[in-house]
DRENPA-3360 file (N, C-alpha, C; in nm, 2 decimals, always signed):
BEGIN
1 = MTTAVVFD = +0.30/+1.49/+2.90/+0.31/+1.34/+2.90/+0.27/+1.29/+3.03 ~ +0.17/+1.19/+3.02/+0.14/+1.14/+3.16/+0.18/+1.00/+3.18 ~ +0.19/+0.93/+3.05/+0.23/+0.79/+3.05/+0.35/+0.76/+2.96 ~ +0.44/+0.67/+3.00/+0.56/+0.64/+2.92/+0.59/+0.48/+2.94 ~ +0.64/+0.43/+2.84/+0.69/+0.30/+2.83/+0.85/+0.30/+2.82 ~ +0.91/+0.24/+2.91/+1.07/+0.21/+2.89/+1.07/+0.07/+2.84 ~ +1.12/+0.07/+2.70/+1.12/-0.07/+2.62/+1.22/-0.17/+2.68 ~ +1.16/-0.28/+2.72/+1.24/-0.39/+2.79/+1.27/-0.49/+2.69;
9 = YGFGNVRS = +1.38/-0.47/+2.63/+1.42/-0.57/+2.53/+1.56/-0.64/+2.57 ~ +1.60/-0.65/+2.70/+1.71/-0.71/+2.76/+1.85/-0.64/+2.75 ~ +1.84/-0.51/+2.71/+1.96/-0.44/+2.70/+1.94/-0.29/+2.76 ~ +1.98/-0.28/+2.86/+1.96/-0.13/+2.91/+1.94/-0.11/+3.07 ~ +1.97/+0.01/+3.12/+1.97/+0.03/+3.25/+1.81/+0.08/+3.29 ~ +1.72/-0.02/+3.26/+1.58/+0.01/+3.28/+1.53/+0.06/+3.39 ~ +1.57/+0.01/+3.52/+1.51/+0.04/+3.63/+1.54/+0.18/+3.68 ~ +1.66/+0.23/+3.66/+1.71/+0.36/+3.68/+1.63/+0.48/+3.60;
17 = MVRALARL = +1.60/+0.42/+3.47/+1.52/+0.53/+3.39/+1.38/+0.53/+3.44 ~ +1.31/+0.41/+3.48/+1.18/+0.41/+3.52/+1.17/+0.48/+3.66 ~ +1.26/+0.48/+3.74/+1.26/+0.57/+3.87/+1.28/+0.71/+3.84 ~ +1.36/+0.73/+3.74/+1.38/+0.89/+3.71/+1.25/+0.94/+3.64 ~ +1.18/+0.87/+3.56/+1.06/+0.94/+3.51/+0.95/+0.92/+3.61 ~ +0.94/+0.82/+3.70/+0.85/+0.81/+3.79/+0.85/+0.94/+3.89 ~ +0.97/+0.99/+3.92/+0.99/+1.09/+4.00/+0.95/+1.23/+3.96 ~ +0.93/+1.24/+3.80/+0.85/+1.35/+3.74/+0.71/+1.33/+3.74;
25 = GVDVTLTS = +0.66/+1.23/+3.79/+0.52/+1.22/+3.81/+0.44/+1.14/+3.70 ~ +0.53/+1.08/+3.61/+0.50/+1.02/+3.49/+0.46/+0.86/+3.53 ~ +0.34/+0.81/+3.47/+0.31/+0.67/+3.49/+0.39/+0.58/+3.41 ~ +0.49/+0.53/+3.45/+0.58/+0.44/+3.37/+0.56/+0.30/+3.36 ~ +0.57/+0.24/+3.26/+0.56/+0.08/+3.24/+0.69/+0.03/+3.17 ~ +0.73/-0.08/+3.23/+0.85/-0.14/+3.17/+0.79/-0.27/+3.10 ~ +0.80/-0.26/+2.98/+0.74/-0.37/+2.90/+0.81/-0.37/+2.75 ~ +0.80/-0.49/+2.70/+0.82/-0.51/+2.56/+0.70/-0.54/+2.47;
33 = DYRQALEA = +0.59/-0.51/+2.54/+0.45/-0.53/+2.47/+0.44/-0.42/+2.35 ~ +0.42/-0.48/+2.23/+0.41/-0.38/+2.12/+0.28/-0.28/+2.13 ~ +0.17/-0.32/+2.17/+0.06/-0.22/+2.19/+0.09/-0.13/+2.29 ~ +0.13/-0.17/+2.41/+0.15/-0.07/+2.51/+0.26/+0.03/+2.49 ~ +0.36/-0.01/+2.41/+0.48/+0.08/+2.37/+0.43/+0.17/+2.27 ~ +0.34/+0.12/+2.16/+0.28/+0.21/+2.07/+0.18/+0.31/+2.12 ~ +0.12/+0.27/+2.22/-0.01/+0.38/+2.27/+0.04/+0.46/+2.38 ~ +0.15/+0.45/+2.44/+0.20/+0.54/+2.56/+0.22/+0.67/+2.50;
41 = DGLVVPGV = +0.22/+0.76/+2.58/+0.25/+0.90/+2.54/+0.39/+0.92/+2.49 ~ +0.50/+0.84/+2.56/+0.64/+0.86/+2.53/+0.68/+0.71/+2.54 ~ +0.79/+0.70/+2.47/+0.86/+0.58/+2.46/+1.01/+0.59/+2.47 ~ +1.08/+0.53/+2.58/+1.23/+0.53/+2.58/+1.28/+0.40/+2.55 ~ +1.37/+0.41/+2.46/+1.46/+0.30/+2.40/+1.60/+0.29/+2.47 ~ +1.62/+0.23/+2.56/+1.76/+0.23/+2.64/+1.86/+0.15/+2.56 ~ +1.97/+0.13/+2.60/+2.06/+0.04/+2.54/+2.20/+0.04/+2.62 ~ +2.25/-0.09/+2.64/+2.37/-0.09/+2.71/+2.44/-0.23/+2.63;
49 = GAFAACMR = +2.56/-0.21/+2.59/+2.63/-0.32/+2.54/+2.67/-0.30/+2.39 ~ +2.68/-0.42/+2.32/+2.71/-0.41/+2.18/+2.61/-0.36/+2.08 ~ +2.65/-0.29/+1.98/+2.54/-0.24/+1.90/+2.47/-0.37/+1.83 ~ +2.54/-0.47/+1.77/+2.49/-0.58/+1.70/+2.38/-0.65/+1.79 ~ +2.43/-0.68/+1.92/+2.34/-0.75/+2.01/+2.22/-0.67/+2.04 ~ +2.24/-0.55/+2.06/+2.12/-0.46/+2.08/+2.01/-0.46/+1.97 ~ +2.06/-0.45/+1.85/+1.98/-0.46/+1.74/+1.90/-0.59/+1.72 ~ +1.97/-0.70/+1.76/+1.91/-0.84/+1.74/+1.80/-0.85/+1.85;
57 = GLRQVSGD = +1.84/-0.80/+1.98/+1.73/-0.79/+2.07/+1.61/-0.71/+2.05 ~ +1.63/-0.59/+1.99/+1.53/-0.50/+1.94/+1.43/-0.56/+1.85 ~ +1.50/-0.62/+1.75/+1.41/-0.70/+1.64/+1.33/-0.79/+1.68 ~ +1.40/-0.88/+1.79/+1.33/-1.02/+1.83/+1.20/-0.97/+1.89 ~ +1.18/-0.86/+1.94/+1.04/-0.82/+2.01/+0.97/-0.71/+1.95 ~ +1.01/-0.70/+1.82/+0.94/-0.60/+1.73/+0.98/-0.45/+1.76 ~ +1.09/-0.43/+1.83/+1.11/-0.29/+1.88/+1.15/-0.20/+1.76 ~ +1.21/-0.25/+1.65/+1.22/-0.17/+1.52/+1.09/-0.11/+1.49;
65 = RVVYDRLR = +1.00/-0.21/+1.47/+0.85/-0.17/+1.42/+0.78/-0.08/+1.52 ~ +0.79/-0.09/+1.63/+0.72/+0.01/+1.74/+0.78/+0.15/+1.70 ~ +0.92/+0.15/+1.70/+0.97/+0.29/+1.69/+0.94/+0.35/+1.55 ~ +0.93/+0.27/+1.45/+0.89/+0.32/+1.30/+0.74/+0.36/+1.32 ~ +0.65/+0.28/+1.37/+0.51/+0.30/+1.38/+0.49/+0.44/+1.47 ~ +0.54/+0.44/+1.58/+0.53/+0.57/+1.66/+0.58/+0.69/+1.59 ~ +0.70/+0.68/+1.54/+0.75/+0.81/+1.46/+0.65/+0.84/+1.35 ~ +0.60/+0.74/+1.28/+0.51/+0.76/+1.16/+0.38/+0.84/+1.21;
73 = AGRPVLGV = +0.36/+0.82/+1.34/+0.22/+0.89/+1.39/+0.27/+1.00/+1.47 ~ +0.40/+1.05/+1.47/+0.43/+1.17/+1.54/+0.44/+1.16/+1.68 ~ +0.45/+1.03/+1.74/+0.46/+1.01/+1.87/+0.61/+1.02/+1.93 ~ +0.63/+1.07/+2.03/+0.77/+1.09/+2.09/+0.84/+0.95/+2.13 ~ +0.97/+0.96/+2.08/+1.06/+0.84/+2.12/+1.18/+0.90/+2.16 ~ +1.24/+0.86/+2.28/+1.37/+0.89/+2.33/+1.47/+0.79/+2.32 ~ +1.57/+0.78/+2.25/+1.68/+0.67/+2.27/+1.80/+0.73/+2.35 ~ +1.85/+0.63/+2.45/+1.96/+0.66/+2.53/+2.07/+0.56/+2.52;
81 = CVGLQVLF = +2.18/+0.62/+2.52/+2.32/+0.55/+2.51/+2.31/+0.47/+2.38 ~ +2.33/+0.32/+2.37/+2.31/+0.27/+2.27/+2.18/+0.27/+2.20 ~ +2.08/+0.31/+2.26/+1.94/+0.35/+2.21/+1.95/+0.47/+2.14 ~ +2.05/+0.54/+2.12/+2.08/+0.65/+2.05/+2.16/+0.59/+1.92 ~ +2.24/+0.52/+1.96/+2.33/+0.45/+1.83/+2.26/+0.38/+1.75 ~ +2.16/+0.30/+1.78/+2.09/+0.21/+1.69/+1.99/+0.28/+1.60 ~ +1.97/+0.42/+1.63/+1.89/+0.49/+1.54/+1.98/+0.53/+1.41 ~ +2.11/+0.51/+1.40/+2.19/+0.54/+1.29/+2.19/+0.43/+1.18;
89 = EHGVERGA = +2.24/+0.46/+1.08/+2.24/+0.37/+0.96/+2.32/+0.24/+0.98 ~ +2.46/+0.26/+1.05/+2.53/+0.14/+1.07/+2.60/+0.15/+1.21 ~ +2.66/+0.04/+1.26/+2.74/+0.03/+1.36/+2.86/-0.07/+1.33 ~ +2.96/-0.03/+1.36/+3.10/-0.10/+1.32/+3.17/-0.13/+1.46 ~ +3.17/-0.26/+1.48/+3.24/-0.31/+1.61/+3.33/-0.43/+1.57 ~ +3.45/-0.41/+1.60/+3.56/-0.52/+1.59/+3.54/-0.58/+1.44 ~ +3.52/-0.49/+1.33/+3.54/-0.51/+1.21/+3.40/-0.54/+1.14 ~ +3.30/-0.57/+1.23/+3.16/-0.62/+1.19/+3.06/-0.50/+1.17;
97 = DTAGLGLV = +3.01/-0.49/+1.05/+2.92/-0.37/+1.01/+2.78/-0.44/+1.03 ~ +2.70/-0.37/+1.12/+2.56/-0.39/+1.16/+2.46/-0.30/+1.11 ~ +2.37/-0.33/+1.04/+2.25/-0.22/+1.00/+2.19/-0.18/+1.13 ~ +2.16/-0.05/+1.14/+2.08/+0.00/+1.26/+1.93/+0.03/+1.19 ~ +1.86/+0.12/+1.26/+1.74/+0.15/+1.23/+1.73/+0.25/+1.11 ~ +1.84/+0.31/+1.08/+1.85/+0.40/+0.96/+1.77/+0.53/+0.97 ~ +1.73/+0.58/+1.10/+1.68/+0.69/+1.09/+1.76/+0.82/+1.13 ~ +1.89/+0.81/+1.13/+1.98/+0.90/+1.11/+2.09/+0.86/+1.01;
105 = GGTVDLLD = +2.14/+0.94/+0.93/+2.25/+0.91/+0.84/+2.38/+0.92/+0.92 ~ +2.46/+0.82/+0.90/+2.60/+0.81/+0.98/+2.62/+0.66/+1.03 ~ +2.73/+0.67/+1.09/+2.79/+0.52/+1.13/+2.85/+0.54/+1.26 ~ +2.83/+0.45/+1.35/+2.86/+0.45/+1.49/+3.01/+0.37/+1.49 ~ +3.11/+0.41/+1.55/+3.25/+0.36/+1.54/+3.31/+0.38/+1.66 ~ +3.43/+0.33/+1.68/+3.51/+0.33/+1.80/+3.57/+0.48/+1.82 ~ +3.54/+0.53/+1.93/+3.62/+0.65/+1.96/+3.76/+0.67/+1.94 ~ +3.80/+0.77/+1.88/+3.95/+0.80/+1.86/+4.01/+0.87/+1.99;
113 = ADVVPHMG = +4.06/+0.78/+2.08/+4.11/+0.85/+2.22/+4.20/+0.75/+2.28 ~ +4.29/+0.81/+2.36/+4.39/+0.72/+2.43/+4.34/+0.62/+2.52 ~ +4.22/+0.67/+2.58/+4.15/+0.58/+2.69/+4.02/+0.56/+2.64 ~ +3.97/+0.44/+2.63/+3.82/+0.41/+2.61/+3.79/+0.31/+2.71 ~ +3.67/+0.29/+2.77/+3.56/+0.38/+2.72/+3.57/+0.53/+2.79 ~ +3.49/+0.61/+2.72/+3.47/+0.76/+2.78/+3.36/+0.74/+2.89 ~ +3.41/+0.75/+3.02/+3.34/+0.72/+3.14/+3.35/+0.84/+3.24 ~ +3.23/+0.88/+3.27/+3.24/+1.00/+3.37/+3.14/+1.12/+3.32;
121 = WDTVDAAP = +3.16/+1.22/+3.39/+3.09/+1.36/+3.36/+3.16/+1.43/+3.27 ~ +3.08/+1.49/+3.18/+3.13/+1.57/+3.07/+3.04/+1.69/+3.03 ~ +3.09/+1.80/+2.97/+3.00/+1.90/+2.92/+2.95/+1.88/+2.77 ~ +2.88/+1.95/+2.72/+2.84/+1.93/+2.58/+2.82/+2.07/+2.51 ~ +2.83/+2.06/+2.39/+2.81/+2.17/+2.29/+2.68/+2.17/+2.25 ~ +2.57/+2.23/+2.33/+2.43/+2.21/+2.29/+2.39/+2.29/+2.17 ~ +2.31/+2.22/+2.09/+2.25/+2.29/+1.97/+2.16/+2.40/+2.01 ~ +2.19/+2.51/+1.94/+2.10/+2.63/+1.96/+1.95/+2.59/+1.94;
129 = GSTLLKGV = +1.86/+2.63/+2.03/+1.72/+2.59/+2.02/+1.69/+2.45/+2.05 ~ +1.78/+2.38/+2.12/+1.76/+2.24/+2.17/+1.63/+2.23/+2.26 ~ +1.53/+2.15/+2.25/+1.43/+2.12/+2.34/+1.49/+2.05/+2.45 ~ +1.57/+1.94/+2.42/+1.61/+1.86/+2.54/+1.71/+1.95/+2.65 ~ +1.79/+2.02/+2.58/+1.90/+2.09/+2.67/+1.85/+2.22/+2.72 ~ +1.73/+2.26/+2.70/+1.68/+2.39/+2.73/+1.71/+2.40/+2.89 ~ +1.78/+2.51/+2.93/+1.80/+2.54/+3.07/+1.93/+2.47/+3.13 ~ +1.98/+2.37/+3.06/+2.08/+2.29/+3.12/+2.20/+2.29/+3.01;
137 = EGERFYFV = +2.21/+2.39/+2.92/+2.32/+2.39/+2.82/+2.45/+2.37/+2.88 ~ +2.49/+2.43/+2.99/+2.61/+2.44/+3.03/+2.64/+2.34/+3.13 ~ +2.55/+2.24/+3.15/+2.58/+2.15/+3.26/+2.64/+2.02/+3.22 ~ +2.69/+1.94/+3.32/+2.76/+1.82/+3.28/+2.67/+1.72/+3.28 ~ +2.70/+1.60/+3.20/+2.61/+1.47/+3.18/+2.70/+1.36/+3.21 ~ +2.64/+1.24/+3.25/+2.72/+1.11/+3.27/+2.73/+1.03/+3.14 ~ +2.85/+0.99/+3.10/+2.87/+0.91/+2.98/+2.94/+0.77/+3.03 ~ +2.90/+0.67/+2.95/+2.98/+0.54/+2.96/+2.96/+0.49/+2.83;
145 = HSYAACSA = +3.07/+0.50/+2.74/+3.05/+0.44/+2.60/+3.20/+0.44/+2.54 ~ +3.21/+0.34/+2.44/+3.35/+0.33/+2.37/+3.32/+0.36/+2.23 ~ +3.19/+0.36/+2.19/+3.16/+0.40/+2.04/+3.06/+0.51/+2.04 ~ +3.06/+0.59/+1.92/+3.00/+0.69/+1.90/+2.96/+0.73/+1.75 ~ +2.87/+0.81/+1.71/+2.87/+0.87/+1.59/+2.94/+0.99/+1.58 ~ +3.02/+1.03/+1.47/+3.09/+1.14/+1.47/+3.03/+1.24/+1.36 ~ +2.91/+1.19/+1.30/+2.85/+1.27/+1.19/+2.71/+1.23/+1.21 ~ +2.62/+1.33/+1.17/+2.48/+1.29/+1.17/+2.40/+1.38/+1.06;
153 = TPADRSDL = +2.33/+1.32/+0.96/+2.25/+1.39/+0.86/+2.11/+1.33/+0.87 ~ +2.02/+1.41/+0.82/+1.87/+1.35/+0.83/+1.87/+1.26/+0.72 ~ +1.81/+1.15/+0.76/+1.80/+1.02/+0.68/+1.65/+1.03/+0.61 ~ +1.64/+0.99/+0.50/+1.52/+0.97/+0.41/+1.47/+0.84/+0.43 ~ +1.36/+0.84/+0.51/+1.27/+0.69/+0.52/+1.14/+0.71/+0.45 ~ +1.15/+0.76/+0.33/+1.03/+0.78/+0.26/+0.98/+0.63/+0.23 ~ +1.07/+0.54/+0.23/+1.05/+0.39/+0.19/+0.94/+0.33/+0.30 ~ +0.95/+0.40/+0.43/+0.87/+0.35/+0.54/+0.74/+0.44/+0.55;
161 = SLDLGPGQ = +0.74/+0.54/+0.45/+0.61/+0.65/+0.47/+0.64/+0.72/+0.60 ~ +0.78/+0.76/+0.64/+0.81/+0.82/+0.76/+0.88/+0.95/+0.72 ~ +0.82/+1.05/+0.77/+0.89/+1.19/+0.75/+0.90/+1.25/+0.90 ~ +1.01/+1.27/+0.92/+1.05/+1.34/+1.06/+1.06/+1.49/+1.04 ~ +1.05/+1.55/+0.92/+1.05/+1.70/+0.91/+1.19/+1.73/+0.85 ~ +1.20/+1.85/+0.81/+1.32/+1.91/+0.74/+1.45/+1.93/+0.82 ~ +1.44/+1.95/+0.94/+1.55/+2.01/+1.01/+1.59/+1.91/+1.12 ~ +1.71/+1.91/+1.17/+1.76/+1.82/+1.29/+1.85/+1.92/+1.37;
169 = LTTWCDYG = +1.86/+1.89/+1.50/+1.94/+1.96/+1.59/+2.05/+1.86/+1.65 ~ +2.17/+1.90/+1.64/+2.26/+1.80/+1.70/+2.36/+1.86/+1.81 ~ +2.37/+1.80/+1.92/+2.44/+1.84/+2.02/+2.58/+1.77/+2.02 ~ +2.69/+1.83/+2.05/+2.82/+1.75/+2.03/+2.90/+1.73/+2.16 ~ +2.99/+1.65/+2.17/+3.08/+1.64/+2.28/+3.22/+1.61/+2.23 ~ +3.33/+1.65/+2.30/+3.46/+1.63/+2.25/+3.52/+1.54/+2.35 ~ +3.58/+1.41/+2.31/+3.66/+1.33/+2.38/+3.77/+1.28/+2.30 ~ +3.89/+1.28/+2.36/+4.02/+1.25/+2.29/+4.03/+1.33/+2.16;
177 = RSRFVAAY = +4.03/+1.26/+2.05/+4.05/+1.31/+1.91/+3.91/+1.31/+1.84 ~ +3.80/+1.27/+1.90/+3.66/+1.26/+1.85/+3.57/+1.36/+1.90 ~ +3.50/+1.42/+1.80/+3.39/+1.50/+1.82/+3.26/+1.42/+1.79 ~ +3.19/+1.38/+1.90/+3.09/+1.29/+1.86/+2.93/+1.35/+1.89 ~ +2.83/+1.28/+1.84/+2.70/+1.32/+1.87/+2.66/+1.28/+2.01 ~ +2.64/+1.39/+2.08/+2.58/+1.37/+2.23/+2.45/+1.37/+2.25 ~ +2.36/+1.44/+2.16/+2.23/+1.43/+2.16/+2.18/+1.47/+2.02 ~ +2.05/+1.41/+1.98/+2.01/+1.44/+1.86/+1.85/+1.45/+1.86;
185 = ERGPLMAT = +1.80/+1.55/+1.79/+1.65/+1.59/+1.79/+1.61/+1.62/+1.65 ~ +1.50/+1.55/+1.60/+1.45/+1.58/+1.48/+1.30/+1.53/+1.50 ~ +1.21/+1.62/+1.50/+1.06/+1.61/+1.53/+1.05/+1.52/+1.65 ~ +0.95/+1.42/+1.65/+0.93/+1.34/+1.77/+1.06/+1.24/+1.80 ~ +1.15/+1.23/+1.72/+1.28/+1.15/+1.74/+1.37/+1.23/+1.83 ~ +1.41/+1.19/+1.95/+1.51/+1.26/+2.01/+1.60/+1.14/+2.09 ~ +1.72/+1.18/+2.13/+1.81/+1.07/+2.19/+1.93/+1.14/+2.26 ~ +1.99/+1.06/+2.34/+2.11/+1.12/+2.40/+2.21/+1.00/+2.41;
193 = QFHPEKSG = +2.35/+1.04/+2.39/+2.46/+0.94/+2.42/+2.48/+0.92/+2.55 ~ +2.46/+1.03/+2.64/+2.47/+1.02/+2.78/+2.35/+0.97/+2.84 ~ +2.36/+0.94/+2.98/+2.25/+0.89/+3.06/+2.19/+0.99/+3.16 ~ +2.06/+1.05/+3.11/+2.00/+1.15/+3.17/+1.96/+1.09/+3.30 ~ +1.93/+0.97/+3.32/+1.88/+0.90/+3.44/+2.00/+0.90/+3.55 ~ +2.13/+0.91/+3.50/+2.23/+0.92/+3.60/+2.31/+1.04/+3.61 ~ +2.23/+1.16/+3.55/+2.31/+1.28/+3.54/+2.24/+1.39/+3.65 ~ +2.19/+1.33/+3.77/+2.16/+1.44/+3.86/+2.04/+1.52/+3.82;
201 = DAGAELLR = +2.06/+1.63/+3.88/+1.95/+1.75/+3.84/+1.94/+1.78/+3.71 ~ +2.06/+1.80/+3.63/+2.06/+1.82/+3.49/+1.98/+1.72/+3.42 ~ +2.01/+1.59/+3.44/+1.93/+1.48/+3.37/+1.79/+1.48/+3.40 ~ +1.75/+1.53/+3.53/+1.61/+1.53/+3.56/+1.55/+1.63/+3.48 ~ +1.61/+1.75/+3.46/+1.56/+1.85/+3.39/+1.54/+1.82/+3.24 ~ +1.64/+1.77/+3.19/+1.63/+1.71/+3.04/+1.52/+1.62/+3.03 ~ +1.49/+1.52/+3.10/+1.39/+1.45/+3.10/+1.24/+1.52/+3.12 ~ +1.25/+1.62/+3.20/+1.13/+1.70/+3.23/+1.10/+1.78/+3.09;
209 = NWTATC = +1.22/+1.82/+3.03/+1.19/+1.90/+2.90/+1.11/+1.79/+2.80 ~ +1.17/+1.67/+2.79/+1.12/+1.56/+2.69/+0.97/+1.54/+2.71 ~ +0.95/+1.51/+2.86/+0.80/+1.48/+2.90/+0.72/+1.60/+2.86 ~ +0.76/+1.72/+2.86/+0.68/+1.82/+2.81/+0.65/+1.85/+2.67 ~ +0.70/+1.75/+2.58/+0.68/+1.77/+2.44/+0.55/+1.71/+2.39 ~ +0.48/+1.65/+2.48/+0.34/+1.59/+2.45/+0.26/+1.61/+2.56;
% end
């Protein structure tokens, strides 16, 4: 991967991700331009804040369309934090159910824990054969979130003429009474609930693994 776009739709820690990818030698552009986001080797969809607000912001700049179009063409997409959450079918916050991109079967809901948000460094249970976690399976990553998906199934998006392939790899993390999706991989679609751009050497290695996918 020589070029990447960090998608700028008003929700995300975009500058830190731009710097993290630039340190790996990737030519990074921060933009919400559809054509640039479609044509770059890689696309990062960040996200910070409420699920519903992120979905509105993403749709206002055709972010949903660019994600679908890239995946239809087999081009890598990496979601981060709420950028992972919006890949799911639904997000439930304060009683409101918001439709996500529907690329992963499941619902994002409040963590079942005595203290939320889940904030700080934590280990993950890496999926065997994970591309993202290769070489950093036992490392710690930085989380900041109150909501998460506690199940994940391959979604059928044949209605969009989109086929991500038959298999998925799911990495998990335990917090409080919740076991939630910490990372997800299915074909060109990959995502992390934690912030690789804030996770030191382990996060840098994860991003290096992602940039090596094309």
